[in-house]
All heavy atoms as TSV, in Angstrom:
chain	resi	resn	atom	element	x	y	z
A	1	THR	N	N	-12.700	28.170	6.681
A	1	THR	CA	C	-12.379	28.142	5.276
A	1	THR	C	C	-10.863	28.040	5.128
A	1	THR	O	O	-10.121	28.664	5.873
A	1	THR	CB	C	-12.864	29.426	4.588
A	1	THR	OG1	O	-14.241	29.586	4.868
A	1	THR	CG2	C	-12.649	29.364	3.111
A	2	ARG	N	N	-10.423	27.272	4.122
A	2	ARG	CA	C	-8.990	27.061	3.924
A	2	ARG	C	C	-8.678	27.093	2.432
A	2	ARG	O	O	-9.410	26.561	1.614
A	2	ARG	CB	C	-8.596	25.728	4.517
A	2	ARG	CG	C	-7.136	25.429	4.423
A	2	ARG	CD	C	-6.833	24.166	5.147
A	2	ARG	NE	N	-7.003	23.041	4.230
A	2	ARG	CZ	C	-6.677	21.802	4.531
A	2	ARG	NH1	N	-6.214	21.499	5.719
A	2	ARG	NH2	N	-6.834	20.843	3.659
A	3	LEU	N	N	-7.564	27.710	2.060
A	3	LEU	CA	C	-7.096	27.780	0.683
A	3	LEU	C	C	-5.625	27.382	0.667
A	3	LEU	O	O	-4.838	27.900	1.459
A	3	LEU	CB	C	-7.262	29.192	0.127
A	3	LEU	CG	C	-6.630	29.464	-1.232
A	3	LEU	CD1	C	-7.387	28.712	-2.315
A	3	LEU	CD2	C	-6.623	30.950	-1.511
A	4	SER	N	N	-5.262	26.465	-0.232
A	4	SER	CA	C	-3.875	26.019	-0.329
A	4	SER	C	C	-3.346	26.277	-1.730
A	4	SER	O	O	-4.051	26.065	-2.717
A	4	SER	CB	C	-3.753	24.532	-0.023
A	4	SER	OG	O	-4.094	24.264	1.304
A	5	THR	N	N	-2.084	26.736	-1.825
A	5	THR	CA	C	-1.394	26.891	-3.106
A	5	THR	C	C	-0.063	26.149	-3.024
A	5	THR	O	O	0.586	26.143	-1.981
A	5	THR	CB	C	-1.135	28.369	-3.440
A	5	THR	OG1	O	-0.348	28.947	-2.406
A	5	THR	CG2	C	-2.427	29.142	-3.589
A	6	THR	N	N	0.322	25.519	-4.127
A	6	THR	CA	C	1.565	24.767	-4.168
A	6	THR	C	C	2.331	25.120	-5.435
A	6	THR	O	O	1.753	25.158	-6.517
A	6	THR	CB	C	1.282	23.254	-4.152
A	6	THR	OG1	O	0.528	22.934	-2.992
A	6	THR	CG2	C	2.567	22.454	-4.139
A	7	TYR	N	N	3.636	25.362	-5.288
A	7	TYR	CA	C	4.536	25.611	-6.406
A	7	TYR	C	C	5.658	24.596	-6.317
A	7	TYR	O	O	6.263	24.430	-5.263
A	7	TYR	CB	C	5.121	27.024	-6.345
A	7	TYR	CG	C	4.073	28.094	-6.341
A	7	TYR	CD1	C	3.665	28.685	-5.151
A	7	TYR	CD2	C	3.481	28.512	-7.522
A	7	TYR	CE1	C	2.695	29.660	-5.141
A	7	TYR	CE2	C	2.506	29.488	-7.514
A	7	TYR	CZ	C	2.118	30.065	-6.324
A	7	TYR	OH	O	1.152	31.027	-6.315
A	8	LYS	N	N	5.932	23.910	-7.428
A	8	LYS	CA	C	6.946	22.861	-7.407
A	8	LYS	C	C	7.729	22.884	-8.716
A	8	LYS	O	O	7.143	23.020	-9.781
A	8	LYS	CB	C	6.295	21.504	-7.219
A	8	LYS	CG	C	7.269	20.357	-7.085
A	8	LYS	CD	C	6.556	19.047	-6.873
A	8	LYS	CE	C	6.217	18.911	-5.418
A	8	LYS	NZ	N	5.870	17.552	-5.009
A	9	LEU	N	N	9.052	22.728	-8.617
A	9	LEU	CA	C	9.926	22.605	-9.774
A	9	LEU	C	C	10.739	21.335	-9.581
A	9	LEU	O	O	11.535	21.234	-8.647
A	9	LEU	CB	C	10.844	23.826	-9.889
A	9	LEU	CG	C	11.836	23.814	-11.036
A	9	LEU	CD1	C	11.106	23.756	-12.366
A	9	LEU	CD2	C	12.704	25.054	-10.963
A	10	MET	N	N	10.491	20.331	-10.455
A	10	MET	CA	C	11.113	19.022	-10.278
A	10	MET	C	C	11.461	18.428	-11.642
A	10	MET	O	O	10.670	17.684	-12.228
A	10	MET	CB	C	10.162	18.107	-9.514
A	10	MET	CG	C	10.771	16.859	-9.009
A	10	MET	SD	S	9.606	16.080	-7.878
A	10	MET	CE	C	10.642	14.827	-7.178
A	11	PRO	N	N	12.653	18.760	-12.193
A	11	PRO	CA	C	13.060	18.177	-13.479
A	11	PRO	C	C	13.234	16.668	-13.363
A	11	PRO	O	O	13.641	16.156	-12.328
A	11	PRO	CB	C	14.387	18.848	-13.789
A	11	PRO	CG	C	14.517	19.973	-12.837
A	11	PRO	CD	C	13.629	19.693	-11.680
A	12	LEU	N	N	12.949	15.960	-14.469
A	12	LEU	CA	C	13.003	14.501	-14.478
A	12	LEU	C	C	13.754	14.038	-15.728
A	12	LEU	O	O	13.563	14.576	-16.808
A	12	LEU	CB	C	11.575	13.958	-14.501
A	12	LEU	CG	C	11.423	12.454	-14.480
A	12	LEU	CD1	C	10.410	12.094	-13.411
A	12	LEU	CD2	C	10.976	11.941	-15.801
A	13	VAL	N	N	14.638	13.048	-15.550
A	13	VAL	CA	C	15.361	12.436	-16.659
A	13	VAL	C	C	15.034	10.954	-16.632
A	13	VAL	O	O	15.112	10.320	-15.574
A	13	VAL	CB	C	16.890	12.650	-16.521
A	13	VAL	CG1	C	17.638	11.909	-17.604
A	13	VAL	CG2	C	17.230	14.123	-16.532
A	14	GLY	N	N	14.679	10.420	-17.787
A	14	GLY	CA	C	14.312	9.012	-17.809
A	14	GLY	C	C	14.610	8.368	-19.142
A	14	GLY	O	O	15.074	9.008	-20.081
A	15	ALA	N	N	14.336	7.082	-19.219
A	15	ALA	CA	C	14.529	6.297	-20.437
A	15	ALA	C	C	13.359	5.340	-20.574
A	15	ALA	O	O	12.560	5.189	-19.647
A	15	ALA	CB	C	15.836	5.529	-20.358
A	16	GLN	N	N	13.270	4.699	-21.736
A	16	GLN	CA	C	12.181	3.750	-21.943
A	16	GLN	C	C	12.681	2.578	-22.776
A	16	GLN	O	O	13.353	2.761	-23.786
A	16	GLN	CB	C	11.013	4.414	-22.657
A	16	GLN	CG	C	9.847	3.477	-22.888
A	16	GLN	CD	C	8.674	4.151	-23.562
A	16	GLN	OE1	O	8.823	5.153	-24.230
A	16	GLN	NE2	N	7.502	3.594	-23.388
A	17	TRP	N	N	12.360	1.367	-22.312
A	17	TRP	CA	C	12.661	0.140	-23.031
A	17	TRP	C	C	11.391	-0.678	-23.140
A	17	TRP	O	O	10.605	-0.730	-22.208
A	17	TRP	CB	C	13.715	-0.701	-22.305
A	17	TRP	CG	C	15.076	-0.116	-22.335
A	17	TRP	CD1	C	15.950	-0.160	-23.376
A	17	TRP	CD2	C	15.720	0.597	-21.300
A	17	TRP	NE1	N	17.108	0.485	-23.038
A	17	TRP	CE2	C	17.001	0.968	-21.762
A	17	TRP	CE3	C	15.362	0.977	-20.017
A	17	TRP	CZ2	C	17.894	1.676	-20.999
A	17	TRP	CZ3	C	16.249	1.688	-19.253
A	17	TRP	CH2	C	17.496	2.033	-19.744
A	18	LYS	N	N	11.230	-1.340	-24.266
A	18	LYS	CA	C	10.086	-2.229	-24.447
A	18	LYS	C	C	10.595	-3.659	-24.607
A	18	LYS	O	O	11.459	-3.923	-25.432
A	18	LYS	CB	C	9.275	-1.820	-25.666
A	18	LYS	CG	C	8.556	-0.516	-25.459
A	18	LYS	CD	C	7.605	-0.211	-26.580
A	18	LYS	CE	C	6.889	1.090	-26.271
A	18	LYS	NZ	N	5.859	1.397	-27.253
A	19	VAL	N	N	10.067	-4.543	-23.773
A	19	VAL	CA	C	10.408	-5.956	-23.807
A	19	VAL	C	C	9.098	-6.733	-23.870
A	19	VAL	O	O	8.299	-6.679	-22.929
A	19	VAL	CB	C	11.215	-6.362	-22.549
A	19	VAL	CG1	C	11.552	-7.845	-22.584
A	19	VAL	CG2	C	12.467	-5.517	-22.406
A	20	ASN	N	N	8.888	-7.432	-24.994
A	20	ASN	CA	C	7.633	-8.163	-25.224
A	20	ASN	C	C	6.435	-7.251	-25.003
A	20	ASN	O	O	6.267	-6.277	-25.705
A	20	ASN	CB	C	7.561	-9.418	-24.358
A	20	ASN	CG	C	8.604	-10.439	-24.765
A	20	ASN	OD1	O	9.030	-10.471	-25.915
A	20	ASN	ND2	N	9.030	-11.257	-23.832
A	21	HIS	N	N	5.611	-7.518	-24.006
A	21	HIS	CA	C	4.420	-6.693	-23.746
A	21	HIS	C	C	4.612	-5.770	-22.557
A	21	HIS	O	O	3.642	-5.292	-21.968
A	21	HIS	CB	C	3.193	-7.590	-23.500
A	21	HIS	CG	C	2.769	-8.329	-24.725
A	21	HIS	ND1	N	2.141	-7.721	-25.774
A	21	HIS	CD2	C	2.910	-9.636	-25.071
A	21	HIS	CE1	C	1.894	-8.607	-26.714
A	21	HIS	NE2	N	2.361	-9.792	-26.312
A	22	PHE	N	N	5.850	-5.498	-22.185
A	22	PHE	CA	C	6.124	-4.633	-21.031
A	22	PHE	C	C	6.938	-3.421	-21.464
A	22	PHE	O	O	7.795	-3.507	-22.338
A	22	PHE	CB	C	6.892	-5.392	-19.945
A	22	PHE	CG	C	6.079	-6.442	-19.267
A	22	PHE	CD1	C	6.166	-7.764	-19.657
A	22	PHE	CD2	C	5.205	-6.105	-18.244
A	22	PHE	CE1	C	5.409	-8.747	-19.042
A	22	PHE	CE2	C	4.440	-7.067	-17.627
A	22	PHE	CZ	C	4.540	-8.392	-18.024
A	23	SER	N	N	6.668	-2.314	-20.833
A	23	SER	CA	C	7.420	-1.082	-21.032
A	23	SER	C	C	8.097	-0.744	-19.704
A	23	SER	O	O	7.432	-0.640	-18.672
A	23	SER	CB	C	6.473	0.041	-21.448
A	23	SER	OG	O	7.157	1.262	-21.505
A	24	LEU	N	N	9.412	-0.580	-19.723
A	24	LEU	CA	C	10.180	-0.249	-18.516
A	24	LEU	C	C	10.672	1.184	-18.618
A	24	LEU	O	O	11.294	1.551	-19.615
A	24	LEU	CB	C	11.374	-1.199	-18.364
A	24	LEU	CG	C	11.048	-2.685	-18.352
A	24	LEU	CD1	C	12.325	-3.492	-18.386
A	24	LEU	CD2	C	10.226	-3.030	-17.137
A	25	ASN	N	N	10.394	1.991	-17.597
A	25	ASN	CA	C	10.763	3.400	-17.585
A	25	ASN	C	C	11.505	3.756	-16.298
A	25	ASN	O	O	10.885	4.189	-15.324
A	25	ASN	CB	C	9.517	4.290	-17.697
A	25	ASN	CG	C	8.720	4.001	-18.939
A	25	ASN	OD1	O	7.905	3.088	-18.957
A	25	ASN	ND2	N	8.984	4.753	-19.976
A	26	PRO	N	N	12.837	3.592	-16.254
A	26	PRO	CA	C	13.577	4.073	-15.087
A	26	PRO	C	C	13.735	5.594	-15.175
A	26	PRO	O	O	13.825	6.157	-16.271
A	26	PRO	CB	C	14.928	3.369	-15.206
A	26	PRO	CG	C	15.078	3.083	-16.649
A	26	PRO	CD	C	13.695	2.896	-17.194
A	27	TYR	N	N	13.740	6.263	-14.024
A	27	TYR	CA	C	13.882	7.718	-14.024
A	27	TYR	C	C	14.603	8.200	-12.766
A	27	TYR	O	O	14.648	7.508	-11.752
A	27	TYR	CB	C	12.525	8.413	-14.144
A	27	TYR	CG	C	11.634	8.220	-12.940
A	27	TYR	CD1	C	11.688	9.097	-11.872
A	27	TYR	CD2	C	10.734	7.166	-12.874
A	27	TYR	CE1	C	10.878	8.931	-10.759
A	27	TYR	CE2	C	9.923	6.985	-11.783
A	27	TYR	CZ	C	10.002	7.867	-10.726
A	27	TYR	OH	O	9.207	7.699	-9.626
A	28	VAL	N	N	15.150	9.401	-12.875
A	28	VAL	CA	C	15.766	10.114	-11.756
A	28	VAL	C	C	15.231	11.534	-11.818
A	28	VAL	O	O	15.205	12.154	-12.876
A	28	VAL	CB	C	17.309	10.137	-11.863
A	28	VAL	CG1	C	17.921	10.981	-10.764
A	28	VAL	CG2	C	17.871	8.732	-11.825
A	29	SER	N	N	14.789	12.060	-10.683
A	29	SER	CA	C	14.321	13.446	-10.641
A	29	SER	C	C	14.878	14.131	-9.395
A	29	SER	O	O	15.211	13.490	-8.410
A	29	SER	CB	C	12.797	13.518	-10.650
A	29	SER	OG	O	12.276	12.946	-9.480
A	30	TYR	N	N	14.992	15.441	-9.506
A	30	TYR	CA	C	15.528	16.237	-8.410
A	30	TYR	C	C	14.593	17.412	-8.149
A	30	TYR	O	O	14.314	18.192	-9.056
A	30	TYR	CB	C	16.934	16.746	-8.752
A	30	TYR	CG	C	17.530	17.602	-7.674
A	30	TYR	CD1	C	17.938	17.040	-6.481
A	30	TYR	CD2	C	17.680	18.967	-7.842
A	30	TYR	CE1	C	18.481	17.812	-5.476
A	30	TYR	CE2	C	18.218	19.750	-6.846
A	30	TYR	CZ	C	18.614	19.170	-5.671
A	30	TYR	OH	O	19.152	19.934	-4.681
A	31	GLU	N	N	14.102	17.500	-6.934
A	31	GLU	CA	C	13.189	18.588	-6.575
A	31	GLU	C	C	13.997	19.819	-6.182
A	31	GLU	O	O	14.637	19.847	-5.136
A	31	GLU	CB	C	12.313	18.147	-5.412
A	31	GLU	CG	C	11.267	19.153	-5.050
A	31	GLU	CD	C	10.396	18.611	-3.944
A	31	GLU	OE1	O	10.857	18.624	-2.793
A	31	GLU	OE2	O	9.291	18.175	-4.238
A	32	VAL	N	N	13.984	20.813	-7.051
A	32	VAL	CA	C	14.727	22.041	-6.830
A	32	VAL	C	C	13.973	22.970	-5.888
A	32	VAL	O	O	14.559	23.589	-5.003
A	32	VAL	CB	C	14.991	22.756	-8.178
A	32	VAL	CG1	C	15.759	24.039	-7.977
A	32	VAL	CG2	C	15.727	21.834	-9.127
A	33	PHE	N	N	12.655	23.039	-6.078
A	33	PHE	CA	C	11.849	23.984	-5.300
A	33	PHE	C	C	10.470	23.395	-5.043
A	33	PHE	O	O	9.842	22.864	-5.946
A	33	PHE	CB	C	11.718	25.301	-6.077
A	33	PHE	CG	C	10.942	26.365	-5.364
A	33	PHE	CD1	C	11.522	27.096	-4.352
A	33	PHE	CD2	C	9.627	26.629	-5.703
A	33	PHE	CE1	C	10.803	28.078	-3.685
A	33	PHE	CE2	C	8.908	27.604	-5.045
A	33	PHE	CZ	C	9.506	28.335	-4.041
A	34	ASP	N	N	10.004	23.476	-3.801
A	34	ASP	CA	C	8.669	23.009	-3.426
A	34	ASP	C	C	8.162	23.898	-2.302
A	34	ASP	O	O	8.745	23.933	-1.222
A	34	ASP	CB	C	8.719	21.557	-2.973
A	34	ASP	CG	C	7.348	21.006	-2.612
A	34	ASP	OD1	O	6.348	21.701	-2.839
A	34	ASP	OD2	O	7.293	19.884	-2.099
A	35	ARG	N	N	7.106	24.623	-2.563
A	35	ARG	CA	C	6.569	25.532	-1.547
A	35	ARG	C	C	5.058	25.404	-1.499
A	35	ARG	O	O	4.378	25.516	-2.518
A	35	ARG	CB	C	6.953	26.968	-1.883
A	35	ARG	CG	C	6.464	27.960	-0.872
A	35	ARG	CD	C	6.911	29.353	-1.224
A	35	ARG	NE	N	6.436	30.278	-0.237
A	35	ARG	CZ	C	7.084	31.331	0.155
A	35	ARG	NH1	N	8.237	31.622	-0.371
A	35	ARG	NH2	N	6.588	32.136	1.055
A	36	LYS	N	N	4.533	25.155	-0.323
A	36	LYS	CA	C	3.092	25.046	-0.123
A	36	LYS	C	C	2.667	26.067	0.916
A	36	LYS	O	O	3.223	26.120	2.007
A	36	LYS	CB	C	2.718	23.644	0.348
A	36	LYS	CG	C	1.232	23.461	0.538
A	36	LYS	CD	C	0.897	22.059	0.966
A	36	LYS	CE	C	-0.601	21.913	1.135
A	36	LYS	NZ	N	-0.978	20.576	1.571
A	37	THR	N	N	1.673	26.863	0.565
A	37	THR	CA	C	1.144	27.870	1.480
A	37	THR	C	C	-0.331	27.580	1.718
A	37	THR	O	O	-1.089	27.368	0.778
A	37	THR	CB	C	1.301	29.285	0.896
A	37	THR	OG1	O	2.677	29.515	0.612
A	37	THR	CG2	C	0.823	30.343	1.875
A	38	THR	N	N	-0.722	27.559	2.980
A	38	THR	CA	C	-2.113	27.337	3.356
A	38	THR	C	C	-2.626	28.573	4.086
A	38	THR	O	O	-2.004	29.039	5.038
A	38	THR	CB	C	-2.243	26.103	4.272
A	38	THR	OG1	O	-1.680	24.975	3.601
A	38	THR	CG2	C	-3.694	25.822	4.587
A	39	PHE	N	N	-3.721	29.107	3.589
A	39	PHE	CA	C	-4.355	30.273	4.193
A	39	PHE	C	C	-5.598	29.811	4.946
A	39	PHE	O	O	-6.438	29.122	4.385
A	39	PHE	CB	C	-4.769	31.285	3.117
A	39	PHE	CG	C	-3.630	31.803	2.291
A	39	PHE	CD1	C	-3.294	31.194	1.096
A	39	PHE	CD2	C	-2.905	32.894	2.708
A	39	PHE	CE1	C	-2.247	31.667	0.331
A	39	PHE	CE2	C	-1.863	33.376	1.950
A	39	PHE	CZ	C	-1.532	32.769	0.764
A	40	TYR	N	N	-5.700	30.196	6.200
A	40	TYR	CA	C	-6.878	29.875	7.009
A	40	TYR	C	C	-7.673	31.153	7.199
A	40	TYR	O	O	-7.177	32.135	7.743
A	40	TYR	CB	C	-6.463	29.316	8.371
A	40	TYR	CG	C	-5.801	27.972	8.277
A	40	TYR	CD1	C	-4.425	27.856	8.257
A	40	TYR	CD2	C	-6.556	26.810	8.206
A	40	TYR	CE1	C	-3.811	26.620	8.155
A	40	TYR	CE2	C	-5.961	25.569	8.112
A	40	TYR	CZ	C	-4.588	25.486	8.089
A	40	TYR	OH	O	-3.982	24.268	7.989
A	41	LYS	N	N	-8.903	31.148	6.752
A	41	LYS	CA	C	-9.755	32.331	6.878
A	41	LYS	C	C	-10.666	32.124	8.088
A	41	LYS	O	O	-11.728	31.518	7.997
A	41	LYS	CB	C	-10.576	32.511	5.600
A	41	LYS	CG	C	-11.280	33.825	5.508
A	41	LYS	CD	C	-10.298	34.960	5.326
A	41	LYS	CE	C	-11.043	36.245	5.088
A	41	LYS	NZ	N	-10.187	37.402	5.188
A	42	ASN	N	N	-10.206	32.593	9.233
A	42	ASN	CA	C	-11.013	32.526	10.444
A	42	ASN	C	C	-10.704	33.766	11.274
A	42	ASN	O	O	-10.234	34.762	10.751
A	42	ASN	CB	C	-10.747	31.227	11.212
A	42	ASN	CG	C	-9.272	31.018	11.491
A	42	ASN	OD1	O	-8.498	31.962	11.496
A	42	ASN	ND2	N	-8.874	29.787	11.720
A	43	LYS	N	N	-10.921	33.727	12.545
A	43	LYS	CA	C	-10.696	34.895	13.397
A	43	LYS	C	C	-9.241	35.357	13.399
A	43	LYS	O	O	-8.954	36.523	13.524
A	43	LYS	CB	C	-11.140	34.596	14.825
A	43	LYS	CG	C	-12.626	34.380	14.943
A	43	LYS	CD	C	-13.005	34.061	16.356
A	43	LYS	CE	C	-14.501	33.785	16.458
A	43	LYS	NZ	N	-14.905	33.419	17.804
A	44	SER	N	N	-8.295	34.418	13.253
A	44	SER	CA	C	-6.878	34.780	13.341
A	44	SER	C	C	-6.246	35.095	11.981
A	44	SER	O	O	-5.192	35.718	11.934
A	44	SER	CB	C	-6.095	33.650	14.001
A	44	SER	OG	O	-6.193	32.481	13.218
A	45	ASP	N	N	-6.867	34.693	10.864
A	45	ASP	CA	C	-6.307	34.889	9.515
A	45	ASP	C	C	-4.867	34.394	9.415
A	45	ASP	O	O	-3.981	35.104	8.950
A	45	ASP	CB	C	-6.387	36.359	9.093
A	45	ASP	CG	C	-7.805	36.775	8.763
A	45	ASP	OD1	O	-8.609	35.895	8.409
A	45	ASP	OD2	O	-8.102	37.972	8.855
A	46	ASN	N	N	-4.605	33.164	9.837
A	46	ASN	CA	C	-3.264	32.596	9.822
A	46	ASN	C	C	-2.858	32.153	8.424
A	46	ASN	O	O	-3.679	31.783	7.603
A	46	ASN	CB	C	-3.178	31.376	10.743
A	46	ASN	CG	C	-3.221	31.760	12.199
A	46	ASN	OD1	O	-2.882	32.877	12.561
A	46	ASN	ND2	N	-3.639	30.846	13.034
A	47	ARG	N	N	-1.549	32.186	8.193
A	47	ARG	CA	C	-0.969	31.674	6.960
A	47	ARG	C	C	0.222	30.808	7.337
A	47	ARG	O	O	1.111	31.243	8.059
A	47	ARG	CB	C	-0.514	32.815	6.058
A	47	ARG	CG	C	0.138	32.298	4.783
A	47	ARG	CD	C	0.497	33.410	3.863
A	47	ARG	NE	N	1.688	34.072	4.350
A	47	ARG	CZ	C	2.263	35.100	3.746
A	47	ARG	NH1	N	1.731	35.601	2.658
A	47	ARG	NH2	N	3.348	35.631	4.232
A	48	ILE	N	N	0.238	29.569	6.843
A	48	ILE	CA	C	1.332	28.644	7.125
A	48	ILE	C	C	2.025	28.328	5.809
A	48	ILE	O	O	1.387	27.894	4.844
A	48	ILE	CB	C	0.816	27.348	7.777
A	48	ILE	CG1	C	0.146	27.677	9.110
A	48	ILE	CG2	C	1.945	26.354	7.960
A	48	ILE	CD1	C	-0.561	26.493	9.742
A	49	THR	N	N	3.344	28.542	5.749
A	49	THR	CA	C	4.127	28.262	4.551
A	49	THR	C	C	5.167	27.207	4.872
A	49	THR	O	O	5.914	27.335	5.844
A	49	THR	CB	C	4.827	29.541	4.038
A	49	THR	OG1	O	3.834	30.511	3.740
A	49	THR	CG2	C	5.639	29.253	2.794
A	50	VAL	N	N	5.207	26.155	4.050
A	50	VAL	CA	C	6.172	25.079	4.218
A	50	VAL	C	C	7.009	25.008	2.946
A	50	VAL	O	O	6.471	24.911	1.845
A	50	VAL	CB	C	5.475	23.721	4.452
A	50	VAL	CG1	C	6.492	22.604	4.538
A	50	VAL	CG2	C	4.618	23.777	5.698
A	51	THR	N	N	8.334	25.079	3.082
A	51	THR	CA	C	9.247	24.959	1.951
A	51	THR	C	C	10.096	23.717	2.163
A	51	THR	O	O	10.731	23.561	3.203
A	51	THR	CB	C	10.137	26.211	1.831
A	51	THR	OG1	O	9.308	27.352	1.710
A	51	THR	CG2	C	11.042	26.115	0.616
A	52	ASP	N	N	10.086	22.825	1.170
A	52	ASP	CA	C	10.816	21.565	1.278
A	52	ASP	C	C	11.563	21.349	-0.034
A	52	ASP	O	O	10.977	20.928	-1.024
A	52	ASP	CB	C	9.838	20.422	1.549
A	52	ASP	CG	C	10.539	19.101	1.772
A	52	ASP	OD1	O	11.709	19.118	2.176
A	52	ASP	OD2	O	9.910	18.060	1.546
A	53	ASN	N	N	12.856	21.661	-0.072
A	53	ASN	CA	C	13.662	21.571	-1.278
A	53	ASN	C	C	14.676	20.439	-1.173
A	53	ASN	O	O	14.808	19.794	-0.143
A	53	ASN	CB	C	14.401	22.885	-1.514
A	53	ASN	CG	C	13.463	24.060	-1.619
A	53	ASN	OD1	O	12.315	23.918	-2.025
A	53	ASN	ND2	N	13.930	25.226	-1.231
A	54	ASN	N	N	15.411	20.222	-2.249
A	54	ASN	CA	C	16.522	19.271	-2.300
A	54	ASN	C	C	16.094	17.832	-2.041
A	54	ASN	O	O	16.577	17.179	-1.135
A	54	ASN	CB	C	17.628	19.669	-1.313
A	54	ASN	CG	C	18.208	21.014	-1.639
A	54	ASN	OD1	O	18.345	21.362	-2.804
A	54	ASN	ND2	N	18.534	21.785	-0.624
A	55	GLU	N	N	15.195	17.335	-2.866
A	55	GLU	CA	C	14.747	15.948	-2.740
A	55	GLU	C	C	15.100	15.195	-4.018
A	55	GLU	O	O	14.732	15.594	-5.112
A	55	GLU	CB	C	13.236	15.906	-2.515
A	55	GLU	CG	C	12.694	14.512	-2.359
A	55	GLU	CD	C	11.202	14.531	-2.110
A	55	GLU	OE1	O	10.762	15.285	-1.223
A	55	GLU	OE2	O	10.489	13.809	-2.803
A	56	LEU	N	N	15.824	14.095	-3.880
A	56	LEU	CA	C	16.209	13.257	-5.003
A	56	LEU	C	C	15.285	12.042	-5.042
A	56	LEU	O	O	15.082	11.387	-4.022
A	56	LEU	CB	C	17.661	12.798	-4.852
A	56	LEU	CG	C	18.219	11.918	-5.960
A	56	LEU	CD1	C	18.303	12.715	-7.262
A	56	LEU	CD2	C	19.585	11.394	-5.563
A	57	ALA	N	N	14.721	11.752	-6.204
A	57	ALA	CA	C	13.827	10.602	-6.344
A	57	ALA	C	C	14.327	9.712	-7.480
A	57	ALA	O	O	14.699	10.195	-8.550
A	57	ALA	CB	C	12.404	11.062	-6.638
A	58	ILE	N	N	14.336	8.413	-7.228
A	58	ILE	CA	C	14.723	7.418	-8.225
A	58	ILE	C	C	13.595	6.400	-8.295
A	58	ILE	O	O	13.089	5.961	-7.263
A	58	ILE	CB	C	16.036	6.721	-7.821
A	58	ILE	CG1	C	17.159	7.746	-7.711
A	58	ILE	CG2	C	16.397	5.635	-8.818
A	58	ILE	CD1	C	18.426	7.202	-7.119
A	59	GLY	N	N	13.181	6.051	-9.507
A	59	GLY	CA	C	12.066	5.118	-9.601
A	59	GLY	C	C	12.065	4.317	-10.877
A	59	GLY	O	O	12.870	4.529	-11.788
A	60	LEU	N	N	11.136	3.392	-10.938
A	60	LEU	CA	C	10.956	2.542	-12.104
A	60	LEU	C	C	9.460	2.354	-12.318
A	60	LEU	O	O	8.730	1.935	-11.414
A	60	LEU	CB	C	11.623	1.174	-11.883
A	60	LEU	CG	C	11.396	0.133	-12.971
A	60	LEU	CD1	C	12.025	0.587	-14.288
A	60	LEU	CD2	C	11.965	-1.202	-12.539
A	61	ILE	N	N	9.004	2.676	-13.515
A	61	ILE	CA	C	7.602	2.487	-13.881
A	61	ILE	C	C	7.545	1.296	-14.840
A	61	ILE	O	O	8.251	1.255	-15.846
A	61	ILE	CB	C	7.034	3.741	-14.565
A	61	ILE	CG1	C	7.092	4.934	-13.612
A	61	ILE	CG2	C	5.602	3.491	-15.025
A	61	ILE	CD1	C	6.759	6.263	-14.281
A	62	ILE	N	N	6.735	0.317	-14.508
A	62	ILE	CA	C	6.552	-0.870	-15.341
A	62	ILE	C	C	5.114	-0.875	-15.843
A	62	ILE	O	O	4.176	-0.852	-15.045
A	62	ILE	CB	C	6.851	-2.163	-14.554
A	62	ILE	CG1	C	8.283	-2.136	-14.031
A	62	ILE	CG2	C	6.615	-3.383	-15.432
A	62	ILE	CD1	C	8.599	-3.272	-13.085
A	63	LYS	N	N	4.953	-0.906	-17.172
A	63	LYS	CA	C	3.606	-0.904	-17.765
A	63	LYS	C	C	3.434	-2.119	-18.660
A	63	LYS	O	O	4.360	-2.509	-19.369
A	63	LYS	CB	C	3.402	0.360	-18.614
A	63	LYS	CG	C	3.362	1.640	-17.845
A	63	LYS	CD	C	3.109	2.790	-18.760
A	63	LYS	CE	C	3.125	4.097	-18.050
A	63	LYS	NZ	N	2.911	5.227	-18.969
A	64	TRP	N	N	2.235	-2.681	-18.623
A	64	TRP	CA	C	1.895	-3.761	-19.532
A	64	TRP	C	C	1.184	-3.155	-20.723
A	64	TRP	O	O	0.244	-2.387	-20.581
A	64	TRP	CB	C	0.992	-4.772	-18.831
A	64	TRP	CG	C	0.628	-5.915	-19.704
A	64	TRP	CD1	C	1.441	-6.927	-20.094
A	64	TRP	CD2	C	-0.636	-6.167	-20.314
A	64	TRP	NE1	N	0.765	-7.812	-20.897
A	64	TRP	CE2	C	-0.527	-7.358	-21.050
A	64	TRP	CE3	C	-1.849	-5.504	-20.298
A	64	TRP	CZ2	C	-1.572	-7.889	-21.772
A	64	TRP	CZ3	C	-2.901	-6.049	-21.011
A	64	TRP	CH2	C	-2.763	-7.220	-21.742
A	65	THR	N	N	1.679	-3.450	-21.922
A	65	THR	CA	C	1.072	-2.909	-23.138
A	65	THR	C	C	0.565	-4.060	-23.996
A	65	THR	O	O	1.049	-5.175	-23.923
A	65	THR	CB	C	2.093	-2.081	-23.947
A	65	THR	OG1	O	3.201	-2.916	-24.266
A	65	THR	CG2	C	2.570	-0.892	-23.147
A	66	LYS	N	N	-0.384	-3.770	-24.838
A	66	LYS	CA	C	-0.957	-4.802	-25.720
A	66	LYS	C	C	-0.235	-4.845	-27.035
A	66	LYS	O	O	0.338	-3.953	-27.501
A	66	LYS	CB	C	-2.433	-4.516	-25.969
A	66	LYS	CG	C	-3.252	-4.689	-24.732
A	66	LYS	CD	C	-4.695	-4.485	-25.059
A	66	LYS	CE	C	-5.554	-4.690	-23.821
A	66	LYS	NZ	N	-6.953	-4.573	-24.102
């Protein structure tokens, strides 16, 4: 048996432009905190915690609208 919990804090700043039938959404986000804990319920009762912070993400979302 396995149980996983995840906590994440990742603020995002973005904008939106509409051109004809397309919506353009550029964004920048910064992951301040990310922690995942997995509990294994077996003979050893192990717990594994992974913390991965300080991640910068830049992206562009393109949507077709009617």
